[in-house]
C-alpha positions as CSV (number, residue, x, y, z in Angstrom):
1,M,-4.7,8.9,-0.4
2,F,-3.0,12.4,-0.8
3,D,-6.1,13.5,-3.2
4,N,-5.9,16.7,-2.1
5,L,-3.0,17.6,-2.0
6,Q,-2.1,16.2,-5.6
7,D,-5.0,17.9,-7.5
8,K,-3.3,21.2,-5.7
9,L,0.2,20.6,-6.8
10,D,-1.1,19.7,-9.9
11,R,-2.8,23.4,-10.1
12,A,0.2,25.1,-9.2
13,F,2.0,23.6,-12.0
14,K,-0.4,24.5,-14.8
15,V,1.2,27.9,-15.0
16,L,4.9,26.3,-16.2
17,K,3.1,23.2,-17.9
18,G,2.0,25.2,-20.9
19,Q,3.6,27.1,-23.4
20,G,3.7,30.8,-22.0
21,K,6.9,32.4,-21.1
22,I,8.5,31.6,-18.1
23,T,10.2,33.7,-15.4
24,E,11.7,33.8,-12.4
25,I,8.6,35.5,-10.9
26,N,6.3,32.9,-12.0
27,V,8.6,30.1,-10.5
28,A,8.3,31.8,-7.4
29,E,4.7,32.0,-7.3
30,T,4.6,28.5,-8.2
31,M,6.5,27.8,-4.7
32,K,4.4,30.3,-3.1
33,E,1.4,27.4,-4.5
34,V,3.2,24.5,-3.7
35,R,4.1,25.7,-0.2
36,K,0.3,26.3,0.1
37,A,-0.6,23.2,-0.9
38,L,1.7,21.9,1.7
39,L,0.3,23.8,4.6
40,D,-3.0,22.6,3.4
41,A,-1.8,19.3,3.6
42,D,-0.7,19.5,7.3
43,V,3.1,19.9,6.7
44,N,5.1,21.4,9.4
45,Y,5.4,24.9,8.1
46,K,9.2,24.7,8.7
47,V,9.4,22.1,6.3
48,A,7.0,23.4,3.5
49,K,9.3,26.4,3.6
50,T,12.6,24.4,3.7
51,F,11.2,22.5,0.7
52,T,10.1,25.2,-1.5
53,D,13.3,27.1,-0.8
54,T,15.4,24.4,-1.8
55,V,13.3,24.0,-5.1
56,K,13.4,27.4,-6.2
57,E,17.2,27.2,-5.5
58,K,17.7,24.0,-7.5
59,A,15.2,25.3,-10.0
60,L,17.3,28.4,-10.9
61,G,20.3,26.9,-10.7
62,Q,19.1,24.1,-13.3
63,N,18.6,26.6,-16.0
64,V,15.0,25.5,-15.6
65,L,14.2,28.7,-17.3
66,T,16.0,28.2,-20.6
67,S,15.2,24.4,-20.5
68,L,13.4,23.7,-23.4
69,S,10.5,22.0,-21.1
70,P,10.6,24.2,-18.1
71,G,7.3,23.3,-16.4
72,Q,8.4,19.4,-16.7
73,L,12.4,20.1,-15.5
74,L,10.7,22.2,-12.6
75,V,8.1,19.0,-11.5
76,K,11.4,16.6,-11.7
77,I,13.3,18.5,-9.7
78,T,10.3,18.8,-7.0
79,H,9.3,15.0,-7.5
80,D,12.9,13.9,-6.7
81,E,12.9,16.7,-3.2
82,L,9.4,14.9,-2.7
83,A,11.6,11.4,-2.1
84,Q,14.2,13.2,-0.5
85,L,11.7,14.7,2.1
86,M,10.4,11.3,2.7
87,G,13.8,9.2,3.4
88,G,15.5,9.1,0.0
89,T,15.6,5.3,-0.5
90,K,13.4,2.7,0.9
91,E,14.6,1.3,4.5
92,D,13.6,-2.7,5.6
93,I,13.0,-4.2,8.8
94,Y,16.7,-4.8,10.2
95,L,16.6,-8.5,11.3
96,A,19.8,-9.8,13.5
97,G,20.1,-11.3,16.5
98,N,18.1,-15.3,17.0
99,P,15.4,-14.3,18.0
100,T,15.7,-10.4,16.5
101,V,13.2,-9.0,19.4
102,I,11.0,-5.7,17.7
103,L,9.5,-3.5,20.4
104,M,6.6,-1.8,18.6
105,S,5.6,1.6,20.8
106,G,2.5,4.0,20.0
107,L,-0.8,5.8,21.5
108,Q,-4.1,3.5,21.9
109,G,-5.9,3.6,18.7
110,S,-3.3,3.8,16.5
111,G,-3.4,0.2,15.0
112,K,-0.2,-1.2,16.9
113,T,-1.5,-4.7,17.6
114,T,-3.5,-5.0,13.8
115,F,0.4,-3.5,12.9
116,T,1.9,-6.5,14.7
117,G,0.2,-8.9,13.0
118,K,0.5,-7.7,10.1
119,L,4.4,-7.5,10.5
120,A,4.1,-11.1,11.6
121,L,2.6,-12.3,8.7
122,Y,5.3,-10.5,6.2
123,L,8.1,-11.9,8.1
124,K,6.4,-15.5,7.8
125,T,5.4,-14.9,4.0
126,K,8.1,-12.6,2.5
127,K,10.9,-13.5,4.8
128,G,10.9,-16.9,5.7
129,K,10.8,-16.3,9.3
130,N,9.1,-17.8,12.1
131,P,7.9,-15.3,14.7
132,L,6.1,-14.9,18.0
133,M,3.8,-11.8,18.7
134,V,4.0,-11.1,22.5
135,A,0.7,-9.5,24.3
136,C,2.8,-6.7,26.7
137,D,-0.7,-4.7,27.2
138,V,-1.4,-5.4,30.6
139,Y,-4.4,-2.9,30.9
140,R,-6.7,-3.5,28.2
141,P,-7.8,-7.3,28.0
142,A,-9.1,-6.8,24.7
143,A,-6.0,-6.0,23.2
144,I,-4.4,-9.4,24.4
145,D,-7.6,-11.3,23.1
146,Q,-7.1,-9.1,19.9
147,L,-3.5,-10.6,19.6
148,H,-4.8,-14.0,20.0
149,V,-7.4,-13.4,17.3
150,L,-5.0,-11.6,14.6
151,G,-2.7,-15.2,15.7
152,E,-5.3,-17.4,14.7
153,Q,-5.9,-15.7,11.3
154,I,-2.4,-15.8,10.0
155,E,-1.5,-18.9,11.9
156,V,1.3,-17.2,14.2
157,E,1.9,-18.1,17.7
158,V,1.0,-15.8,20.4
159,F,2.2,-15.5,23.8
160,S,0.7,-14.2,26.6
161,N,-0.2,-14.0,30.5
162,K,-3.3,-12.4,31.9
163,E,-1.9,-13.0,35.4
164,E,1.1,-11.0,35.3
165,K,0.9,-7.2,35.3
166,N,4.7,-6.8,34.5
167,P,5.5,-6.4,30.9
168,I,8.8,-7.0,31.5
169,K,8.2,-10.1,33.0
170,I,5.8,-11.4,30.1
171,A,8.8,-10.3,27.6
172,E,11.4,-12.2,29.4
173,A,9.4,-15.1,29.7
174,A,8.3,-15.0,25.9
175,I,11.7,-14.3,24.7
176,K,13.2,-17.4,26.7
177,Q,10.1,-19.7,24.9
178,A,11.3,-18.1,21.8
179,K,14.9,-19.6,22.0
180,E,13.5,-23.3,23.0
181,K,11.0,-23.3,20.2
182,G,12.8,-21.9,17.5
183,N,10.8,-18.4,17.1
184,N,13.6,-16.3,15.4
185,V,11.5,-13.3,15.2
186,V,9.8,-12.0,18.8
187,L,7.2,-8.8,18.4
188,I,6.2,-7.0,21.3
189,D,3.0,-5.4,21.4
190,T,3.0,-2.6,24.1
191,A,0.3,-0.9,26.1
192,G,-0.7,2.3,24.6
193,R,-2.6,5.6,26.1
194,L,-5.3,7.7,24.8
195,A,-2.2,10.8,24.9
196,I,1.6,10.5,26.4
197,D,2.1,10.4,30.3
198,E,5.0,10.0,32.6
199,Q,3.8,6.5,33.3
200,M,3.5,5.2,30.0
201,M,7.3,6.6,28.7
202,K,8.7,5.4,32.1
203,E,6.8,1.6,31.2
204,I,8.5,1.6,27.4
205,S,11.8,2.8,28.6
206,D,12.3,0.4,31.1
207,L,11.3,-2.3,28.9
208,K,13.9,-1.3,26.0
209,K,16.5,-1.5,29.1
210,A,15.6,-5.0,29.9
211,V,15.1,-7.0,26.8
212,K,17.5,-4.9,24.8
213,P,15.1,-4.8,21.4
214,N,17.1,-5.0,17.6
215,E,14.6,-2.8,16.6
216,I,12.2,-0.8,17.6
217,L,9.2,0.9,15.7
218,F,6.9,3.6,16.0
219,V,3.4,3.0,15.0
220,V,1.3,6.0,14.4
221,D,-2.3,7.0,12.5
222,S,-1.0,9.5,9.7
223,M,-4.7,10.8,9.8
224,T,-3.5,12.8,12.8
225,G,-1.1,14.8,10.8
226,Q,0.8,17.4,12.7
227,D,-0.3,15.6,15.7
228,A,1.3,12.3,14.8
229,V,4.6,14.2,14.0
230,N,4.9,15.6,17.1
231,T,4.1,12.3,19.3
232,A,6.5,11.1,16.9
233,K,9.4,13.7,18.1
234,T,8.1,13.0,22.0
235,F,8.6,8.9,21.6
236,N,11.9,9.4,19.6
237,D,13.5,11.7,22.3
238,K,12.3,8.8,25.2
239,L,13.0,6.0,22.9
240,D,15.4,6.5,20.2
241,F,13.3,4.3,17.8
242,D,14.5,3.0,14.4
243,G,11.9,3.8,12.0
244,V,8.2,4.8,11.8
245,I,4.7,2.6,10.8
246,L,2.1,4.6,9.3
247,T,-1.0,3.5,9.3
248,K,-4.3,4.2,7.7
249,L,-2.7,5.6,4.9
250,D,-5.5,4.4,2.6
251,G,-8.1,7.3,4.5
252,D,-5.7,10.1,4.7
253,T,-6.2,12.7,1.6
254,R,-3.9,15.2,2.7
255,G,-0.6,12.9,3.7
256,G,1.0,16.0,5.8
257,A,2.6,13.2,8.4
258,A,3.9,11.2,5.5
259,L,5.7,14.5,4.3
260,S,6.8,15.8,7.5
261,I,8.0,13.1,10.5
262,K,11.3,12.2,8.6
263,S,12.4,16.1,8.7
264,V,11.3,16.2,12.1
265,V,12.5,12.8,13.3
266,N,15.3,12.2,11.2
267,K,14.0,8.3,11.3
268,P,12.7,6.7,8.0
269,I,9.1,5.2,7.1
270,K,9.4,1.7,7.1
271,F,6.0,0.5,6.2
272,I,2.6,1.6,5.3
273,G,-0.6,0.3,6.4
274,T,-3.0,0.5,3.0
275,G,-6.3,-1.3,4.3
276,E,-7.5,-3.3,7.2
277,K,-6.5,-7.4,5.4
278,M,-3.5,-8.5,7.4
279,D,-1.7,-8.7,3.9
280,A,-2.5,-4.9,3.4
281,L,1.1,-3.6,4.5
282,D,3.6,-2.1,2.5
283,V,7.2,-1.4,2.6
284,F,7.5,2.1,2.2
285,Y,9.6,3.5,-0.9
286,P,10.0,7.7,-1.4
287,E,10.0,7.6,-4.6
288,R,7.4,5.5,-5.6
289,M,5.0,8.0,-3.4
290,A,6.3,11.0,-4.8
291,D,5.6,9.4,-8.4
292,R,1.9,8.7,-6.7
293,I,1.6,12.3,-4.8
294,L,2.2,14.2,-8.2
295,G,0.3,11.9,-10.3
296,M,2.4,9.5,-11.8
297,G,1.2,6.5,-10.9
298,D,3.3,3.5,-9.2
299,V,3.7,0.6,-12.0
300,V,6.4,-0.6,-10.0
301,T,4.1,-1.8,-6.9
302,L,1.4,-2.5,-9.1
303,V,3.7,-5.3,-11.5
304,E,5.3,-6.4,-8.1
305,R,1.6,-7.2,-6.9
306,A,0.9,-8.9,-9.7
307,Q,4.0,-11.4,-9.2
308,E,3.4,-12.4,-5.5
309,Q,0.6,-13.5,-7.1
310,F,1.1,-14.8,-10.7
311,S,3.7,-17.5,-10.9
312,E,5.7,-18.1,-14.4
313,E,4.3,-21.6,-13.8
314,E,0.8,-20.7,-14.1
315,A,1.7,-17.9,-17.0
316,R,2.9,-20.8,-18.9
317,K,-0.2,-22.9,-18.2
318,L,-2.7,-19.6,-19.1
319,N,-0.6,-18.9,-22.1
320,K,-1.3,-22.7,-23.4
321,K,-4.9,-22.8,-22.6
322,I,-5.4,-19.3,-24.6
323,A,-3.2,-20.8,-27.5
324,T,-5.4,-23.9,-27.6
325,N,-8.4,-21.9,-26.8
326,K,-9.3,-23.8,-23.7
327,F,-9.2,-20.9,-21.0
328,D,-12.9,-21.7,-19.4
329,F,-14.6,-19.7,-16.8
330,N,-12.4,-22.0,-14.3
331,D,-9.4,-20.1,-15.4
332,F,-10.9,-16.9,-15.3
333,L,-12.8,-17.5,-11.6
334,A,-8.9,-18.1,-10.6
335,Q,-7.9,-15.3,-12.3
336,L,-10.6,-13.2,-10.2
337,H,-9.7,-14.0,-6.7
338,Q,-5.7,-13.4,-8.0
339,I,-7.0,-9.8,-8.5
340,K,-8.2,-9.4,-5.4
341,K,-5.5,-10.5,-3.8
342,M,-3.6,-7.7,-5.4
343,G,-5.4,-5.3,-3.2
344,N,-8.1,-2.7,-3.3
345,I,-9.3,-2.0,-7.2
346,K,-9.5,1.4,-6.7
347,D,-6.0,2.0,-5.4
348,L,-4.8,-0.7,-8.1
349,V,-5.9,1.3,-10.8
350,G,-4.9,4.7,-9.2
351,M,-1.4,3.7,-9.7
352,I,-1.3,3.4,-13.2
353,P,-0.3,6.8,-14.6
354,G,-2.7,9.3,-15.6
355,M,-5.9,7.3,-14.0
356,G,-5.5,8.6,-10.5
357,K,-7.2,11.4,-10.9
358,A,-9.9,9.7,-13.1
359,V,-10.7,7.4,-10.4
360,K,-10.4,9.7,-7.7
361,D,-14.1,10.7,-7.4
362,M,-15.9,7.1,-8.5
363,D,-17.2,4.7,-5.9
364,I,-15.7,1.6,-6.9
365,D,-17.6,-1.3,-5.1
366,E,-15.5,-3.9,-3.5
367,N,-18.1,-6.4,-3.8
368,A,-18.8,-5.9,-7.4
369,F,-17.4,-9.2,-8.0
370,K,-19.7,-10.9,-6.0
371,G,-22.3,-11.2,-8.5
372,I,-19.7,-12.3,-11.1
373,E,-19.2,-15.3,-8.6
374,A,-22.3,-15.9,-7.8
375,I,-23.0,-16.9,-12.3
376,I,-19.9,-18.9,-12.1
377,F,-20.8,-20.9,-9.2
378,S,-24.1,-21.2,-10.5
379,M,-22.9,-23.1,-13.5
380,T,-22.6,-26.9,-13.7
381,P,-18.5,-28.3,-14.1
382,E,-19.3,-28.8,-17.9
383,E,-21.1,-25.3,-18.2
384,R,-17.6,-24.2,-16.8
385,S,-15.2,-25.5,-18.6
386,K,-17.4,-25.5,-22.2
387,P,-19.2,-22.2,-21.8
388,E,-21.0,-22.6,-25.3
389,L,-23.2,-25.2,-23.8
390,L,-25.3,-22.0,-21.9
391,N,-28.3,-22.1,-24.1
392,G,-31.1,-19.8,-23.1
393,S,-32.5,-22.4,-20.9
394,R,-29.8,-22.8,-19.2
395,R,-28.9,-19.2,-18.7
396,Q,-32.2,-18.6,-16.9
397,R,-31.0,-21.5,-14.8
398,V,-27.7,-19.8,-13.5
399,A,-29.9,-16.6,-13.1
400,K,-32.0,-18.0,-10.6
401,G,-29.5,-19.7,-9.0
402,S,-27.1,-16.4,-8.8
403,G,-29.6,-14.5,-7.6
404,Q,-29.0,-12.5,-11.3
405,G,-31.1,-11.3,-13.8
406,V,-30.9,-13.0,-17.4
407,P,-29.5,-10.2,-18.9
408,E,-26.4,-10.2,-16.1
409,V,-25.8,-13.6,-17.1
410,N,-25.8,-12.5,-20.8
411,K,-23.2,-9.5,-20.3
412,L,-20.9,-12.1,-18.1
413,L,-21.3,-14.3,-21.4
414,K,-20.2,-11.6,-23.1
415,Q,-17.4,-10.1,-21.4
416,F,-15.7,-13.7,-21.0
417,E,-16.2,-14.2,-25.1
418,D,-14.5,-11.0,-25.6
419,T,-11.8,-11.7,-23.4
420,R,-11.3,-15.0,-24.6
421,K,-10.9,-13.5,-28.0
422,M,-8.5,-10.5,-27.3
423,M,-5.9,-12.8,-25.3
424,R,-6.0,-15.6,-28.5
425,M,-5.1,-12.4,-30.9
426,M,-2.4,-11.3,-28.2
427,N,-0.9,-14.9,-28.5
428,D,-1.3,-15.1,-32.1
429,K,1.1,-13.5,-33.6
430,N,0.2,-14.0,-37.4
431,A,-3.2,-12.3,-36.4
432,M,-1.8,-9.4,-34.7
433,A,0.6,-9.0,-38.0
434,K,-2.9,-9.1,-40.3
435,M,-4.5,-7.0,-38.1
436,M,-1.7,-4.1,-38.2
437,R,-1.6,-4.8,-42.2
438,A,-5.7,-4.3,-42.3
439,M,-5.2,-0.8,-40.4
440,P,-5.7,2.1,-42.9
441,K,-2.7,3.8,-43.9
442,G,-1.2,6.7,-41.9
443,M,-2.9,5.5,-38.7
444,P,-0.5,5.3,-35.6
445,R,0.9,1.4,-35.4
446,G,2.2,1.2,-31.9
């Protein structure tokens, strides 16, 4: 995401990152390039102009020209203003009432139904809620069926009535059932259209008046750029919604919607969708997104995702196995599965500072782990726990069973052994101390 904008901003700041003289003129020139980069990213013109004028004014007011690192200071001011442009601080979903009623709005194709499922899973697993999803799209039976499929997938109940054509009656019946069955959150998936029309806006306005939702969320496809912002304004004028959900942000290399929408409708971006999987939903943090736009990575989100998959107890057990040299292919496979659960590999690597540009043009195959898994699954339980048993004939058998070549099996075994050695060394303080002492004098020691 934001790849094109990141490249152009990097080029705009290059003149100020060197050792050349910094003047008011080239600060103004840099801001002109930044404005061009924002416009190319499909950011609203007024938003882009106000943003660059503000950055320039603050930069000159903070004596950027006379600072020791003028380029870095200007980048920091730009970073802080980018975060403010996108909302400043994160705003989570508002949960109140029993049940909390959340109304979804947006055009057809924006990802509204899928987001309803993602949010239900988020509320269930992260907030400990018992959600009920409600199918109120009375025009598209496929939308009702899709919600039921998602419900089965994430094990969340779905309320629907294909015979009833009044969405208000469906929603009211669902809320009544939620109270009886103890569902403390009701997520109402409404009908969308290919374009905004009066009938659609009246229908969802009437639904709002009838069910009095605690939270109204506007779901929009971020890849539609300025159209997303214009649609948001129309919906907000009618509904006065509480927050924006940007879907398909993983496919948007420009980012105009994310950068413009808060300024235009003055409502926070609450969540972003970054993939097709049901757990591909992130709370939106403006500061972290500003980090990523400026190529600074997003270590905090990376650590949080890792913490979700790796418990302290698991870490202790793993450390004990490493210390006693009992780390085997069963453990290796378990770690592999947990890494896969963290999300798209390219996206994860891009969160490491300085790595975003390095992997931007790389084609990282998400199925790359399948060959490794096939090799491990072709080993006997004894071979997985004792890799040293894998002699030549056993390796040939594993290669044949996994559909891989013997060189691939040998490569995996070498990588595994190298990993095991490195883990032992990291755990062994004495070994680390010896390694440091053995380093030639004058070499950096951390």
